[in-house]
C-alpha positions, 0 to 999 in steps of 0.5 A: 480507516483510510479511503485506500492506500495513498500512493506512494513515490512513483519512483523509477519509471518501468522498462519497455520489456514485458516479462515472457508468462514463461520467463524465469529470473535467475543468476548466472554462472559459468560451468565449464563452458557453459553459462547456467541460470540458477533461479533467484525465487526457487519454487517454494514446493522445492527445497532449493538447497537439495534442488542446486546439489542435483542440478535441477535448479540450473537452466542451461543456455541454449548453445548459441547463447553465449555469443547472444549473451555476450553481445548483450553484455551479460556474464558469470554473476548477472541477474538476468530474465530468461526465457526457456527455448521453445526448439532446444532444452536450453534458455535465452536471455531476455533481459539483463536485470543487474546484480543480486547484491543490488537491491533495486535490481533484486526489487525488479526482479522479483516484480517480474517473478511475480508476473509484472509485465514492467512495460506497455506494449508499444500499441498501448503506448501509442494510443495514450499518447493519442488519447492525451492529445486529444482528450477533454476537447470536445467536453462542456466543462465548468471553468473552475480556474480561477479557485485557489486550489492545491494538491497534497502528496508525498515529495516523492509522487509523480501522479498527482489526481486529486487537488482540493479547493476551499471556500468559507461561506458564512461563520459555519458552512465551508464549501469544498471542491474535490478535483479527480483526474478526469481518467474517463476522458482519456480512457474510453471503454472498450479501448487498448488501453482500458483492456490493459488497465483492467487486467493491471486493476490496480498500479503496485508501488515498491520502494523505488519503482512502480508498476503503474496501471495507466501508460507514463503519457497519461498516469505521469503527465496528462492524467497529473494535476500538475501545479500551472496547468490547465487540467480536466477533471471531475468536480465533487462540489460539497457544501459542508455545515460542520460535518453535514453535507447539506448539498453535493452537486458533481459535474466536469471541469478544468482547474489549474492547480496553484501549488503541488504542496507535500505532507511535510510541507503542510505540517510545517505550515499547520505548526507555524513553522512555514508561512502559507502563500496566496492565493491557496492560504485561506483555501488551505486553511478551509479545508483544515477546518472542514477536514478536522469537522469530519475526522471528530464527526466520524469518531463519535461515530464509531469509526475504527482507530487505526493509525498506520506507518509505511516506511519511505525508502531512499535509493544511491546512484547505485541501487543500495537503499540509503536511508529508510523513513518512518511516514507516520500519520500526521494532520497534513494526511488526515485532512487529504483523508477525511475530504476524500472519504466525504467525496467517496461517500457522496458519489456512492450515495447519489449512484445508490439513489438514482440506482446507477450499477456501479463498484461499491467498496464494501466492508461487512461487519465483523463475526460477534465471535471474532470480536469477542476473541479480541476481547479475550486476547486484550484482556490477556495483556491487560488492555482495557475493553468495553463490556460486551453483551451476552448475546452480540448481534453483528451491528453491536459487533461493529459498534464494539470494535470501534471502540475497542480500537479507540481505547487500544489508541489510548492505552498505546498513547497512555504506555508508549508501546505495543501499537503495531501489535495491538493494531495487528489484533484489531485489523485481523478480527475484521474481515477484509474489505472488497469491491462488489455491485452490492452496497452492504456498507463499509463497517470501518468508517461506519459508512452506508455507501462507500466507493473508490472514486479518488484515484482513478489513475491507480484503480480500475474500481475508481475508473468504473465509478466514473463512468457511473456517475458521468452517465448519471449527471449527463456525461457522454458515458455509459453506465457499467452493465450490471451484469459484468460488475460481479466478476469485474468486482471479484477479479480486481479485489484479488489483483488488489490482494495480489499486488498488497502481497507484492508490496509487502514482500518488496519492502521485506527486501528492502528492509533486509538489504538496509539492514545488512548495510547496517550491520556491515557498517557497525558490526554484526554483534550489534544489540537493537532494541525491538518490541514483540509484534507476533507471536505463534507456538514456534517464536516470536515475530519481533518488530526492531530498529529506529530509523529517520522519522519512525515511531515504530520499529522498521525491521522485523524477524523471527526469534525461535524460541528453541533460541530463548535460553535460560540464565544456565544456559539450558532451554525451557519449553514454551508454551503458547496461551489460548489467546495467542497472545503471551508463550509461557516458559514452564521452567524458568517461569518467564513470558514473552507477551505481545507489545514487550520490549525486548533486545535482539541481534540479528543471527542471518539475512536472507535479503532475497526472501526477505527474511531475517532470522534473530537472537536474543541479545541476552540468555535472560527473558525479559519477566 
């Protein structure tokens, strides 16, 4: 389990054109002498085809909008943002977004459709620029600029909010400094920037773009720990003996990062394919050893073992997806992950001991019934599971699901398939993590106290925890008001879920555009190797198509059971088993199981909806 999703590459900066609350994303078409807009994302409650036929989905531009649109160079076929006119039944063009056949333009449209502003008000931008100029000048800070310091991030990242220093003290003890951008020094509570950051709650990362929580003057400049520049930070100093934290200290400091490393370069260094350089060579080596000890201890403690893979999208100059790369969890990712977890735990434990109100990142223990169902599901697929007690407590459930996740990982490594499907079963058996002022621990990490502290550039709860910590160590910040934290925790948890939905949907759209391009190049009759990732009574969700660097399949589509034919071309009657893991064919005796390999062809791609319909590549199911 990770301390939270690591940021993706920042991509294109947001354009300063806030989306009106009544804005509609539409494609312009000409109807006689009128320009009309057809919504690109019709209301899910409306049958889009029926609405188009009846004309109800069309938005007619205001009578003088033809001249206005011409001035804006909008034309039929353009993708635009419309605002309905308050004085007439028509609408006006607020912004020309591009073309509906261009992936980057559709993703931009999706962000606007989901309510993202795609820019900041000028007053917020101005305050951010002023804060960037004056912040930190009056703060008392330790000077750590002589420490060998480095950052490790994705190659495409632009916001660097954490840096690492490490040093061996003796044979068993390593001192680690986790430096986090001092965003609280720039964003004062109650300021315009703070109110806007609280409203957004989180940065939203989609292929090729980002909707940042903070204006670019802060997120990509003043708060970003770029190499060679003095930067104010909050430092968590940890003295580790093996995996045990024997001393922790918290203070404001100033650092100067020596180098910006990316994950790929660090992995090459760890594989001895590239040398590490001075002055950060020994610091990286000590950090690597400390992270390995932390990882080993967490695995032995029963923490969940769930690896994830995120796609990374590259775009050409025309806004088309030119390449998808698989970004897998490697040792360099785990180094940062485990050091950030240690820092987050140290802050949460300190705040709990001091009784300082804050937002904890909590993950409740799983319900015993769901763990029992998970074991039944895995057993139906032949995956080994540990014995379960007749009566299970929530504490036992948390311990057992950690053991189950390790056995699933071992099974996948041994068989070479099924990781996505089986990991999904494990994750669905868990409760969802959320933010709360009440500390109930983090079951997934087996942590008694945990908070999000290490990404204040992109998450508002981290900024809240910064203010809480600084208030307890002599900073000028006030502690968060306890009476306001329950509502804030609920709001930020909801914003996080909304952001994750937008990011997932945007990934689906980018994948569909890339798939379409691949099919037009190689032919729609192409057969893809796939793997069953999910099952419902109506069919199978299949992941298919390997791309550069990916261990898992990157595309996903739906294979309806009505398209699964027997050798004689006749249909079959399929029934989903009680565990939801196997579809059985009544006539043929065939079965489709989670994790099964299956060859598929693409029947249809709806790129705007991020939807792919599949056909079985042959009229014979695998047994």
